[in-house]
N, C-alpha and C positions, 0 to 999 in steps of 0.2 A: 484921625481916630478910626480904629478898626475893632472888630470883634476878634477875640483871641481864644486859643485853646491852651489848657494847662495839662501837661503830661508828667508822669513820674520820670525822673532821671534814673540813671543806672546806679547812682550812689544812694544810700539809705536816706530817706526823708528829703531828697532833692526834688525840686520842681523845675520844669522848663516851660517857658511861655513862648508861643509863636502865633503868627497870623496866617499861616500857610503861604507865606511869601518867601521862604527860604532863610529868614533871619530869626535867630533864637536868642532868648534872654534868660538870665537867671535873676533871682530875687536879690536885691541889694539892701533894701530897707522896707520894713512894713510899718505903716501907720494905721490908725483906726479907719480913716476914710480913703486911703490910697496905698499904693505899693510902688516903690521905685525899683526899676529894673536896669540891668547892665547887660550889654551884648556878651554872649558866650565867647566870642573870639577875643583872645587876649589883648591884642593891640588895637582893637576897635574902640573908638570913643563914643559910639552911639549908645543912647540910654532910652528908657521908656518909662512911662508912668501909667498906672492903671487907676482909673477913677470911674465909679459907677459902671463897672464891668465893661469898660472900653479901654483899649490900649492906645495911648498917644505916643508916637515915636518922636524922640528929640534927637537932633543931630543926624547927619548922614553917615551911613555905614561906610567904612573904609575898605570893604571887601565885597566880593560878589556873593549873591545868595547861594546857600548850600541846600539843594533840594533833596540830597541823600542823607541828611543828618538824622532824621527820624529813624530811618532804616538802620543806621549805625548804632543809635541808642538802643533799638530793639535787639540788635545782634549782641551788644554788650550785656543787656539784661538777660537774654537767653543763656549766654555762656555762664554768667554769674549764678543764675538760678540752678543750672545743672551742676556747677561746682559745689553748691551748697547741698544739693539733694542726692548726689551720686558719689561713688568712689572711683569713677572712671578717671584715668590719668588726664591731667590738664591738657596735654598736647592733643590727645584724641578728641576731647570736647571741642577744643579750638578748631581743629581741622574739620570735624563734622559740621559744626555750626557755620563756619565761614564758607564751606562748600555749598551750602544752601542759599547763599546770597549771590547777587549779581554785582560784581565790581566793588564790593566792600572789602575783600580780602587784602587789598593793598592799603586800606585806610586804618587797619588795626593790626599792628605787629605783635606777634606772639610774645617776643621777649619783653616788650614794653608793657604788655598787659598781664604778664605772668604773676607779678607781685599782687595785683588786685584780685586775680583768680585765687591765689593762695590765701589771701586775707578772707575772701568770701567762704572758702572751705573751712578755714580755721574758726570763723565766727559761728558756723553752723554745727560745730562739734559740741557734744555735751561737756559741761564743766567737770573738772575732776571731782568725783564724789568723795564725801567725807567718811562714808562707811558703806558696807555691803548692801544695806537696805536702800540707800540712795542709788547705788549702782544697779541694783535689781529694778528700780523704778525706771532707769534709763533704758534697760533692756526691753521693756514693754512699751516704751514711749514711741508712738508712730513716727515722730519726727526723726528718729534715729534707726528706723527699721532697715534702711539701706546699708547700715554699717555692719549688720549681722547676717550676711548672706554668704553662701558658699561660692566657690569659683565659678560654678555654672549658673549662679543667680537664684538658687533656691533658698528659702528661708531656713536658717540654722535653728535647730532646737536649742532653746536656752531656758534656764530656769534658776530658781533660787531655792536652795535646800537649807532649812533651818534645823539644826540639831538641838540637843538638850542644852540648857544654859551653859554648862561647863564644856560641852563638846564644840561649840561654835557653829558657824554656818559657812556655806560655800555657794559660789555661782558656777553653774555647769553649762558647758557648750558641747553639743553632740552633733555629729554629721547626720543629716536626715536619713541616710541609709542605715544607720545604727539605732535610730529612734525606736523602731518597733521592737528590736531585740532588747533594748534597754528597758522598755516598759514591761516586757515579759518577766525579766529578772526582778524588777521592782515589785511585781505582784506576788512573786513566790515567797 
């Protein structure tokens, strides 16, 4: 029996359990007084049981401990966070993040992780609005501010103009360099 640590996995709502011994478990089944665990390594038959905040390992692992796995999980989480928060191309995010690690670049292939990166970016996009008012709400939502920037990273002026009931309404995007000029004409 050992004390254990629970960390967030790189997938949504996933948990990883470990005892700082290089072996990692995922939740198999949760009961009111215990949790059954299964080794993260696919072919390994080792299991674990959590009772009273202690982890009991059952069966022997069929592989060596992986002391670099936590660093790999953190690398994946950083890449996916950036995919969700930035418009930077996937390849650039991957290269920047893997260049910051020691020896992990060979454990995470770009082509095999690309689909997960695309999914993370797509999930962070606003849903298709039903009307211009909903779209105007997305424009001012801080979660989507990175989507409305110019090529040099400056915030783009954006606004919602509502006309008379029969005239309709519009969403306006203006380069920051024209914003001052546009406001002068609006005042006249």
